[in-house]
C-alpha positions in Angstrom: -0.6 14.0 7.5 2.7 12.0 7.8 5.3 14.9 9.1 8.5 12.2 9.9 8.4 8.6 8.6 11.7 6.1 8.2 10.0 5.8 4.4 11.8 7.4 1.5 8.9 9.1 0.1 7.2 12.8 0.6 3.8 14.2 -0.5 2.3 10.4 0.3 -1.3 9.9 -0.5 -2.9 6.4 -0.3 -6.2 5.1 -1.4 -7.4 1.8 -0.5 -10.9 0.7 -2.2 -12.6 -2.5 -1.0 -15.7 -3.5 -3.6 -17.7 -6.8 -3.8 -17.1 -9.3 -6.8 -20.8 -10.7 -6.6 -19.5 -13.8 -6.0 -18.9 -13.7 -2.0 -15.4 -12.6 -2.4 -14.3 -8.4 -2.1 -11.7 -7.1 -4.5 -9.2 -4.9 -2.9 -7.4 -1.8 -4.7 -4.7 -0.1 -2.6 -2.9 2.6 -4.6 -0.7 5.8 -3.8 1.2 8.5 -5.5 4.5 9.9 -3.8 8.0 11.4 -4.5 10.8 10.0 -3.6 12.8 11.3 -0.7 16.0 10.1 0.1 16.4 7.2 -2.7 15.9 6.8 -6.2 12.0 6.4 -7.7 12.9 2.7 -8.2 13.9 1.8 -4.7 10.9 4.0 -3.4 8.5 2.1 -5.4 10.1 -0.8 -4.2 9.7 -0.1 -0.2 6.4 1.2 -0.7 5.3 -2.0 -2.9 6.9 -4.7 0.0 4.4 -2.6 2.6 1.4 -3.3 0.4 2.3 -6.9 -0.5 2.9 -7.4 3.5 -0.3 -5.6 4.6 -2.4 -7.2 2.1 -1.0 -10.7 2.9 -1.5 -10.2 6.6 -5.2 -8.9 6.0 -5.6 -12.1 3.7 -4.6 -14.7 6.1 -6.7 -13.2 9.0 -9.9 -13.1 6.8 -9.3 -16.6 5.9 -9.3 -17.9 9.8 
């Protein structure tokens, strides 16, 4: 449970799933539910989406080494 965060969300629940695709690769699905808190819905979605993009990009770069 996150008690304090700089993110503009509350009631945040995230799911990360990795499944094989059968061709030596994997499919990553990262989703969440949350309520905007201190920002409008669009801004909260933008912030969380940016975190997902950065995290998935970093993971991809690390796995390609």
